[in-house]
C-alpha positions in Angstrom: 9.9 -10.5 -4.4 9.5 -9.0 -1.0 5.8 -8.2 -0.9 6.3 -4.7 0.7 9.0 -3.7 -1.8 11.5 -3.1 1.0 15.2 -3.1 0.3 16.6 -6.6 -0.4 19.7 -7.4 -2.3 17.8 -10.1 -4.2 14.9 -7.8 -5.2 15.0 -6.6 -8.7 12.5 -4.5 -10.6 12.7 -3.6 -14.3 10.8 -0.5 -15.5 10.1 -0.2 -19.2 9.4 3.4 -20.4 11.7 4.7 -17.8 11.8 8.3 -19.1 8.0 8.8 -19.2 6.1 10.7 -16.5 5.0 7.4 -14.8 8.1 5.3 -15.4 10.6 8.0 -14.3 8.7 8.5 -11.0 8.5 4.7 -10.4 12.3 4.6 -10.6 12.6 7.6 -8.1 10.2 6.0 -5.6 11.9 2.5 -5.8 15.3 3.9 -5.4 14.2 5.9 -2.3 13.0 2.5 -0.9 16.3 0.9 -1.5 15.0 -1.4 -4.1 17.3 -2.6 -6.9 15.6 -1.2 -9.9 16.7 -1.0 -13.5 15.0 1.2 -16.1 14.9 1.1 -19.9 13.7 3.7 -22.3 12.7 2.9 -25.8 16.2 3.7 -27.1 17.8 1.4 -24.6 15.4 -1.4 -25.0 12.8 -1.4 -27.9 10.0 -3.5 -26.7 9.1 -4.4 -30.3 12.5 -6.1 -30.6 10.9 -9.4 -29.2 14.0 -11.5 -29.2 16.2 -8.9 -27.4 13.5 -8.2 -24.8 13.2 -12.0 -24.2 16.9 -12.4 -23.9 17.4 -9.5 -21.5 14.4 -10.4 -19.3 15.2 -14.0 -19.2 18.8 -13.3 -18.3 18.0 -10.7 -15.6 14.9 -12.5 -14.3 13.5 -9.6 -12.2 10.8 -10.4 -9.6 8.6 -7.6 -11.1 8.3 -6.0 -14.5 6.6 -2.6 -14.6 5.5 -1.8 -18.2 5.1 2.0 -18.4 6.0 2.0 -22.1 3.3 2.8 -24.6 2.5 4.6 -27.8 0.4 7.5 -26.5 0.1 10.0 -29.3 -3.7 9.6 -29.8 -3.9 11.7 -33.0 -0.8 10.4 -34.7 -2.0 6.9 -34.0 -4.7 7.3 -36.6 -2.0 7.4 -39.3 0.4 4.8 -37.8 -1.9 1.8 -37.0 0.7 -0.8 -37.6 3.2 0.9 -35.3 0.7 1.6 -32.5 -0.6 -2.0 -32.7 2.9 -3.4 -32.5 3.8 -1.3 -29.4 0.6 -1.3 -27.5 -0.6 -4.8 -28.3 1.8 -7.3 -29.9 4.8 -6.2 -27.8 2.7 -6.3 -24.7 1.6 -9.9 -25.5 5.3 -10.7 -25.9 6.1 -9.3 -22.5 3.3 -11.3 -20.9 4.6 -14.6 -22.5 8.1 -13.8 -21.3 6.8 -13.1 -17.8 4.7 -16.4 -17.9 7.8 -18.3 -18.9 10.0 -16.8 -16.2 7.6 -16.4 -13.3 7.8 -12.7 -13.4 5.0 -10.6 -12.0 3.8 -8.1 -14.7 2.3 -4.7 -13.9 0.9 -3.1 -17.0 -0.7 0.3 -17.2 -3.7 0.8 -19.4 -6.3 3.6 -20.0 -9.8 4.9 -19.8 -9.9 4.9 -23.5 -10.9 1.2 -23.6 -14.4 2.4 -22.8 -16.7 4.1 -25.2 -16.4 7.6 -23.7 -19.9 8.4 -24.9 -21.7 11.4 -23.4 -24.6 9.1 -22.7 -22.4 7.1 -20.3 -22.4 10.1 -17.9 -26.0 9.0 -17.0 -25.4 5.2 -17.6 -22.4 5.0 -15.3 -22.8 7.9 -12.8 -20.0 6.6 -10.6 -17.7 5.9 -13.5 -16.8 2.8 -15.5 -16.1 -0.3 -13.4 -13.5 -2.8 -14.3 -15.9 -5.3 -15.5 -18.1 -2.9 -17.5 -18.3 -3.4 -21.3 -15.4 -2.1 -23.2 -15.9 -0.2 -26.5 -12.6 1.3 -27.8 -13.1 3.7 -30.7 -9.8 5.1 -32.1 -6.6 3.2 -33.0 -4.8 4.2 -29.7 -7.8 2.9 -27.7 -8.1 -0.4 -29.8 -4.4 -1.1 -29.4 -4.5 -0.6 -25.6 -7.6 -2.9 -25.4 -5.9 -5.6 -27.4 -2.9 -5.3 -25.1 -5.0 -6.1 -22.1 -6.6 -9.1 -23.9 -3.1 -10.5 -24.7 -2.1 -10.3 -21.1 -5.3 -12.0 -19.8 -5.0 -14.9 -22.3 -1.6 -15.8 -20.8 -1.2 -17.8 -17.7 0.8 -15.4 -15.6 0.7 -13.3 -12.4 -0.4 -9.8 -13.6 -1.9 -6.5 -12.7 -3.5 -4.3 -15.2 -3.9 -0.7 -13.8 -6.2 1.5 -15.8 -5.6 5.3 -15.3 -7.1 8.3 -16.8 -5.9 12.0 -17.3 -2.4 11.1 -16.0 -0.6 13.9 -14.3 2.7 14.0 -12.6 5.7 16.1 -11.9 7.8 14.6 -14.6 7.1 14.5 -18.4 4.3 16.3 -20.2 0.7 16.5 -19.1 -2.3 18.8 -19.1 -1.5 20.7 -15.9 2.0 21.4 -16.9 0.8 22.5 -20.3 -1.7 24.9 -18.7 1.1 26.4 -16.5 3.3 26.8 -19.6 0.6 28.5 -21.6 -0.2 30.8 -18.7 3.1 32.4 -18.9 2.3 34.5 -22.0 -1.5 34.4 -22.2 -4.2 35.8 -20.1 -7.1 33.8 -21.6 -7.3 30.2 -22.6 -10.2 28.3 -24.4 -10.6 24.9 -22.8 -13.3 22.2 -23.5 -15.8 21.8 -20.8 -17.9 18.8 -22.2 -15.4 16.0 -21.5 -15.8 14.7 -17.9 -13.4 12.6 -15.8 -11.0 12.8 -12.9 -7.2 12.8 -13.0 -4.9 9.9 -12.0 -1.9 11.5 -10.2 1.3 9.6 -10.8 2.4 9.6 -7.1 -1.0 8.3 -6.0 -0.9 5.7 -8.7 2.4 4.4 -7.5 1.5 4.5 -3.9 -1.6 2.4 -4.5 0.0 0.0 -6.9 2.6 -0.8 -4.2 -0.2 -1.6 -1.8 -1.8 -3.8 -4.4 1.5 -5.6 -4.8 2.0 -6.0 -1.0 -1.5 -7.6 -0.9 -0.6 -9.9 -3.7 -3.5 -8.6 -5.7 -4.1 -9.9 -9.3 -6.3 -8.8 -12.1 -7.5 -5.3 -13.3 -7.9 -2.3 -11.1 -8.7 1.4 -11.6 -6.6 4.0 -9.9 -8.0 7.6 -10.1 -9.0 10.5 -8.0 -12.4 10.8 -6.4 -14.9 13.4 -7.6 -15.5 14.4 -11.2 -14.5 17.4 -13.2 -13.9 18.6 -16.8 -10.8 20.0 -18.6 -11.9 23.7 -18.2 -12.6 23.3 -14.5 -9.3 21.5 -14.0 -7.5 24.4 -15.8 -9.4 27.0 -13.7 -8.6 25.2 -10.4 -5.0 25.0 -11.5 -4.8 28.7 -12.0 -6.7 29.4 -8.9 -4.4 27.4 -6.7 -1.4 29.0 -8.3 -2.8 32.5 -7.8 -2.8 33.2 -11.5 -5.3 35.6 -13.1 -6.1 33.6 -16.2 -9.6 33.7 -17.8 -10.7 30.2 -18.8 -13.2 30.3 -21.6 -15.2 27.1 -21.7 -15.8 25.7 -25.2 -17.5 22.6 -26.7 -15.3 19.7 -28.1 -16.5 20.5 -31.6 -14.8 23.9 -31.4 -11.4 22.3 -30.8 -10.3 20.5 -34.1 -8.7 17.1 -33.6 -8.2 14.0 -35.9 -9.6 11.9 -33.0 -12.8 12.4 -31.1 -11.8 12.5 -27.4 -13.9 10.7 -24.9 -16.8 12.8 -23.4 -16.8 10.6 -20.3 -13.5 9.2 -18.8 -14.4 8.6 -15.1 -13.0 5.4 -13.7 -15.0 3.8 -10.9 -12.7 2.9 -8.0 -15.0 0.9 -5.7 -13.1 -2.3 -6.4 -9.7 -1.0 -5.3 -11.3 0.8 -2.3 -12.0 -2.6 -0.8 -8.3 -3.3 -0.5 -6.9 -2.5 3.0 -4.5 0.4 3.1 -5.6 2.0 -0.3 -5.4 5.8 -0.3 -7.7 7.6 -2.8 -8.2 11.3 -2.7 -10.3 14.0 -4.3 -8.8 15.4 -7.5 -8.4 18.9 -5.9 -6.2 17.5 -3.2 -3.9 15.6 -5.7 -3.8 18.8 -7.9 -2.8 20.9 -5.0 0.0 18.5 -4.1 1.2 18.3 -7.7 1.4 22.1 -8.0 3.4 22.2 -4.7 5.8 19.7 -6.1 6.2 21.7 -9.3 6.9 24.9 -7.3 9.5 23.1 -5.2 
């Protein structure tokens, strides 16, 4: 495909997970660039229907496949191991094989959950987890995403695996939008303050992924904001930037019941991608402010 994703009649991109917060924004951006893009949500194309996916991708033969589809309900995944394994691992392996067979570039989006998330890692990895650091997925969701990465790497194909953390965008559901919704009828919110990381904002993820594609980059990259924060601070900053008088009460993770223990540490190191010419990373407060402006407008 055209390396800069410019408008070309013969350029065709397929987006899987087209109604999610990342997939839907990908389609918007590519259409604005004049790229011939086709999106499928899970109802239109179930990625666990291996034969149908093979038939459609082989017939359409896009230059690029963006896999934004995933089973993302971390808690529910603990009760639906076979389903989460099928969607996040086996179906991804099938996509990789199809792309290898048809010379299609695959961009797959993964997660910080592939790392241990241990509170001790705050000191062990002060700048965050690098792409090559040891993975240690804990819960079913994390294990399934890790296996999906492995299935891609074992195939002989042109791929990018983009790991993101705390994904936030103007479409779909995410932490920032949930905070704004809750703030409409509450004046105090209890938010955990012992889970550390930095958000990946969808528009910045897309911008930098396009740059990686234009540089014909391959392999695994982290895309996230610079700086480090916690959920309570992220909520407080959201309310501050919106001019809302909401009291954020910091609490420990053990005060927030959940079937799955959330990572205490989710910071992704971005030094590798920073070496790519043209990459634009920004502090999490800058990305947050831009997102809030988009939500206002």
